[in-house]
C-alpha positions as CSV (number, residue, x, y, z in Angstrom):
1,M,19.9,-12.4,-4.9
2,E,17.1,-10.4,-3.4
3,W,13.6,-11.2,-4.6
4,L,11.4,-8.1,-4.8
5,S,7.6,-7.9,-5.3
6,E,6.2,-5.9,-8.2
7,R,5.4,-3.1,-5.7
8,Q,8.9,-3.0,-4.3
9,Q,10.4,-2.9,-7.8
10,K,8.1,-0.1,-8.8
11,A,9.0,1.8,-5.6
12,R,12.7,1.3,-6.4
13,R,12.3,2.7,-9.9
14,L,10.3,5.6,-8.7
15,A,12.9,6.4,-6.0
16,A,15.6,6.5,-8.6
17,W,13.6,8.7,-10.8
18,I,12.8,11.1,-7.9
19,E,16.5,11.3,-7.1
20,K,17.2,12.2,-10.8
21,L,14.7,15.0,-10.4
22,G,16.5,16.4,-7.4
23,G,14.7,14.7,-4.5
24,F,16.1,13.0,-1.5
25,V,14.4,9.6,-0.8
26,V,14.3,9.0,2.9
27,S,12.2,5.8,2.9
28,P,14.2,2.6,3.4
29,L,14.1,0.3,0.4
30,P,12.8,-2.2,-0.3
31,L,9.6,-0.5,0.6
32,A,7.6,-2.4,3.2
33,N,3.9,-3.3,2.7
34,G,1.6,-0.6,3.9
35,Y,4.1,2.2,3.7
36,R,4.3,5.1,1.3
37,L,7.5,6.2,-0.5
38,R,8.7,9.3,1.5
39,F,11.2,11.9,0.1
40,Q,12.3,15.4,0.5
41,L,12.4,18.2,-2.0
42,L,13.9,21.7,-2.0
43,D,11.0,24.0,-1.8
44,V,12.1,25.8,-5.0
45,D,11.9,22.4,-6.9
46,R,8.5,21.4,-5.5
47,P,6.3,22.8,-8.4
48,R,8.5,21.2,-11.1
49,V,8.7,17.8,-9.4
50,F,5.1,17.7,-8.4
51,Q,4.1,18.4,-12.0
52,A,6.4,15.7,-13.3
53,L,4.9,13.2,-10.8
54,R,1.4,14.1,-11.8
55,D,2.3,13.8,-15.5
56,E,3.2,10.2,-14.7
57,N,0.0,9.6,-12.8
58,W,1.5,9.7,-9.3
59,E,-0.3,11.7,-6.7
60,P,2.2,13.4,-4.3
61,I,1.1,14.1,-0.8
62,L,2.6,17.1,1.0
63,C,3.5,16.0,4.6
64,G,5.2,19.1,6.1
65,S,8.5,20.9,6.0
66,N,11.7,21.2,7.8
67,M,15.4,22.2,7.3
68,R,18.0,20.0,5.7
69,V,21.8,20.4,6.1
70,F,23.8,20.9,2.9
71,H,27.5,21.5,2.4
72,D,26.9,25.3,2.1
73,G,24.3,25.6,5.0
74,M,20.8,24.7,5.8
75,R,17.9,24.9,3.3
76,F,14.2,24.6,3.5
77,V,12.8,21.3,2.2
78,V,9.3,19.8,2.0
79,N,8.4,16.3,3.0
80,V,6.4,14.4,0.4
81,E,4.9,10.9,0.2
82,V,3.7,8.9,-2.8
83,D,1.4,5.9,-2.4
84,V,2.8,3.0,-4.4
85,P,-0.1,0.6,-5.0
86,G,0.5,-3.0,-4.3
87,E,-1.0,-6.2,-5.6
88,T,-4.6,-6.7,-4.6
89,R,-5.3,-10.0,-3.0
90,V,-8.6,-11.7,-2.8
91,A,-9.3,-12.7,0.8
92,S,-9.5,-16.5,0.8
93,T,-11.2,-18.5,3.4
94,D,-10.2,-21.9,4.7
95,R,-13.8,-22.8,5.6
96,P,-15.5,-25.0,3.1
97,F,-18.9,-23.9,1.8
98,G,-21.7,-25.4,-0.2
99,E,-23.2,-28.9,0.1
100,I,-20.1,-30.3,1.9
101,A,-20.2,-27.7,4.6
102,A,-24.0,-27.7,5.1
103,P,-25.2,-31.3,4.3
104,E,-28.9,-31.9,3.8
105,K,-30.7,-32.9,7.0
106,T,-32.0,-36.4,7.1
107,D,-35.6,-37.3,7.8
108,L,-34.6,-38.6,11.3
109,E,-33.0,-35.3,12.1
110,R,-36.0,-33.3,10.9
111,E,-38.4,-35.5,13.1
112,G,-36.1,-35.0,16.1
113,I,-36.1,-31.2,15.7
114,K,-39.9,-31.1,15.3
115,K,-40.2,-33.2,18.4
116,Y,-37.8,-31.0,20.4
117,L,-39.7,-27.8,19.3
118,G,-43.0,-29.4,20.3
119,L,-44.4,-29.3,16.7
120,K,-45.1,-33.1,16.8
């Protein structure tokens, strides 16, 4: 069984919905981290599908146009991307901090530093 992240599951559901609206998903699924979901739309379907996406709080990004081959000839399509947000991770550090990382200087160390700096 394939384990998908929440972002990949969301991208898969969005891709299925876009295909029901008449789009052609061209991004490989599961969607890799850092990539947007890319699909093509017939130019005549663009306003309707864009509005449906915006109604569901998705922001489609128009990325150009080209021709696509259909059974009855070639048609004009637009390339569109939708950013599928992922899980935000807090950057963790493997370096300790606080008293353990910066222990208090002893009196002997302080005296040695003062002597080295010529303050004593």
